[in-house]
N, C-alpha and C positions, 0 to 999 in steps of 0.2 A: 518625075520631072516636076519643077515648080509650076504651080498654077493648074495642074491637071486634077487636083483633088484626090489623087491616089496615094495611099500610104504604102510605099514599097516595103516597109519593114514588116508589113503583115502578109506579104505575098508568100505563098508556100514555096519552099525550095527543097531539092533533093538532099537528103542527108545520108552520109555513109556510116558504116559501123564505127570507125574511129571518132567521127563527129558526135554520134549519139552517146557512146560510152564516155567520151571526154566531157560532154555537157552534163551527164548524170553525175559523174564524180565531182565536177566543179560545183554543182548544185548542192551536193551533200555537205560541203564545207559551210554552207549557210543555213543548215538545218536548225529548226527551233531547239533551244537548249533543253527545256524541260522534257519534251517528248523524246528527244534523242537520248537524254540521260536515262530515262525510264527504260527505253528499248535496249540501250547498251547494257544496263544492269541485268535486264531479263536475259539477254543473249549470253552474257558472260556467265550468269548463274546456270544456264542450261548447259553450256559447254563444259564448265569446270565444276559441275555438280559434285563429283566425288571428292573434290578438294575443298569446296566451299561448305557443303553440308556438314553440320556437326555430328550427325548420327546417320546410321543406315536407315533409310525410309521405311523399310519393312520389318525392322527390329521390334519385336513385341516384348513389352515389360508390363505385365498386368498389375504388378505391385505399384507402378508409377502412373496408372491410368488417371485421366482427368486432372492432371497437374496443371494449375493455372499459369498464365504468362508471368514473366519475371516481375512486373510492376504490382502484382497482387501480393498480399501478405504471405501467402503460402507458396509463392512462385519461386522458381529456381533458375539460376544462371545457366545451368546445363540444358534447360529447355526454355529458351527465350520466349517462344510463343505458346508454350504449354504442350500438353500431350492429348491424344484422343482416347477413346474408350479402351483401346488395347495397349495404351502406353507408348504409342509411336509418336516421335517428335514431329510436331506440326510444321516447324520451320524447315526441317529436312524434307518433309513430304511436299512442301510448297516449292522448294528448289528443284527437286526431281520432277515435280508436276510440270514445271516450266519446260523441262527437257521433253517430256512426253507430248505436251501441247504443241510446242514449236516443231518438233520432229515430225509429228503427224501432219500438221498443217503444211509444212514445207514439202513433204512427200506428195500430198494431195495437189499442191500447187504445181509441182513438177509433172505429175501424171495428168491431172485434169486440165491445168492451165496450159501445159505444153501442147497437149493434143487439141485443146480448144482453140489455141492460137493458130496452129497449123490448119485445122479444118475451117476456121473463120476466114483465114486468108484465101484458102482455096474457094470457099463459097462465094466470097465477095469478088474475087478476080475472074473465076471461070463463069459464074452466073448460070442461067438457063437450068438445065436438068439437075446438075450437081447442086446448085444453090437451092432449088426447090426441095430436093430430097433431104438435104442437111437441115433446112429450116423446119421441115415437118418433124424431123427427129428432135430438134431443139424445142419446138412447141410441145411435143409429147413429154419430154423430160421436165420442162418447167411447169407443166400442168399437174405433175405428181407432187403430193405432199412429202417433203423431204423426211420429216421425222417418222411418218407412217411407213414409208418405204424402208427406212433404216430399221425400224422395229421388225418388220416382216423378214427382211434379209438376215438380220442377226439371229432372230429366233429360228430361222431355217438352217443357217450355217454355223451358228455359235458365236459367242462374243470373243473377239480377239482384236488386236491392233490392226491386223490385215483386213478384217471384215469392215471395220470403220473406214479404213483408207479406200477400199474399193467401192463401198456403197456411196460415199460422198463425192468421189472423183467425177462420175458422170454429170452430177448437178453443177459442179464447178465448170466442167468442160462446156456445158450448154450456155452458161453465162458468158464465158469467154467467146464462144462462137458468135453469139448474138452481137456483142459489142465490137469485136475485132472485124466482123463482117462489115458493119457500118463504117468503120474507119477505112477499110480496104476499098469500099465502093467510092469513097472520096479520093483516095490516093491514086487509084487506077486511072482517073481522068486527068491527072497532071501531065504536063508536056513531056517531062523526062521519061515517063512510062511510055507515052506514045512514040517518042523517038527511039526508045529501046526496042519497041515492037517493029518499027519501020526498018531498022537496021538488021533485023533478024535475030535478035537475042532469044535464046531458048526460054521457055516459060519458067523453068526452075531458077535460071539466073535472074530473071526479072523479079521473081518472088523474093529471092535471097538478097539481091543487091539494091532493089528499089522499093519493094513493098514493105518487107519486114522491118528494115531500119526506120521507116517513116510511121510505123504503128508501134514502135518500140516503147515510146513514152506511155502510151495507153496501156500496154501490157504491164509495165512496171507499176504504174499507179493502181491498176486493177488488182494485181497480185498483192500489193501492200494492203489494200482495203479488204481483200478476201481472206487474208490471214486472220484478221480479227473476227470475221464472220465464221470462219472454220473453227476457231477456238470456242466461240459460243456454241456452235453445233456439237462439237465434241463434248463440251461440258454438259450440254443438255442431254446427250445420249448417255454419258457416264452417270449423270444424276438419275436417269430412268433405269439404270442398271444394264444397258445394252451397248455401252461404249467400251472403253478400255477396262478389261476385267480386273477385279481385285486379285492380289493385294497391291497391284501397281498404283503408284501415287498419281492420280489424275485429279485435277481441281474439281471437276463436277462430281466425281465420286466422293471427294472429301466433304463437299457441301451436303451430299446425300447422307453420308455417315453421321454428320453432326446435327441433322435437322430435328431429331427426336430429343436432343439435349440442348436446344437453343436457349432455354431459360436457365439452365444450370451450368452449361459449359459452352457459352456463346462463341468462344475462340475457335472451336473446331469448324464451325461454319463461316464465321465472319472473315477470317483471313483468306481462305481460298476464294470467297465471294469478292472480296476487295481486289485480289490478284486478277480475277477475271475482268472486273470493272476497269481497273487502271490500265491493264494491258490492251483491252479492246478499244478503250477511249484513246489511248496514246497512238495506237495503230491507225485509227480513223483520222485523228488530227494530223498525223504524219503523212498519211495518204492524201488528205486535202491540201496540205502544204506542197507536197510533191507535185500534185496535179497543177496547182497554180504556178509553180516555179518552172516546170518543164513545158508549159503551154505558152508559146510566144504571144498569142493573142491576149491571154490573161495578164501577161506582164505589161502590156500596154495600157491596161485599165487603171 
């Protein structure tokens, strides 16, 4: 109302699933061009890797080892970004490495992020004993050094795609629980939640129809930002030799393979390092834009 000094546009309202999904799709049409293009190229490369990659990423050709990129005098158009010490095409390994990194990150998001969102909503809505137990679990997980735990786990159970996925999922779940719990504590105080409780709506219906849609934006933004974080973690573990096992083309493993040749064959390390940098930076920028776009309070600033 005029003269009351209250900005009704900032008042929280209940949002349903169609409203949330529609808002997200509408926002994507206004996404920043550069970061969207980078992520689209990365996604297409990962999906269509067998079509896009010029060579098989694990194909060894020792006679063609250390071939430089095409712009060097001894470079070849058949290996645009050169070859590594075993003669494997760097560009093909980069393309397949994108598939490995994105697949692993998305699976961890589904497992860790999905369970973390569910437990975070339960923790925030139920409170009391359930909240106390879950928060002690979160504090325990977050207090552990991720890389050290991953090293111990992988040395115990062996290096594999599955080992990396399961060792990183609890850490991601703990981050989701902490943040989604905070959002749920705010949403559960809204009038529409109180009305649903008064009319006798069951707990599962309140969580699905009223709580989850109203923390959905936070889940999407957090998942976007965590993909970049997971790519960094996976690359770090692969660099240390406890991530995705060779000969699978992982970006961190490629950086590790080329570090001893950094002065004589820089391209083996440079291009996967740039791929990690550009991908993580693009994901972080996209996540920041998504957060600002989906938050109505930030749109008013």
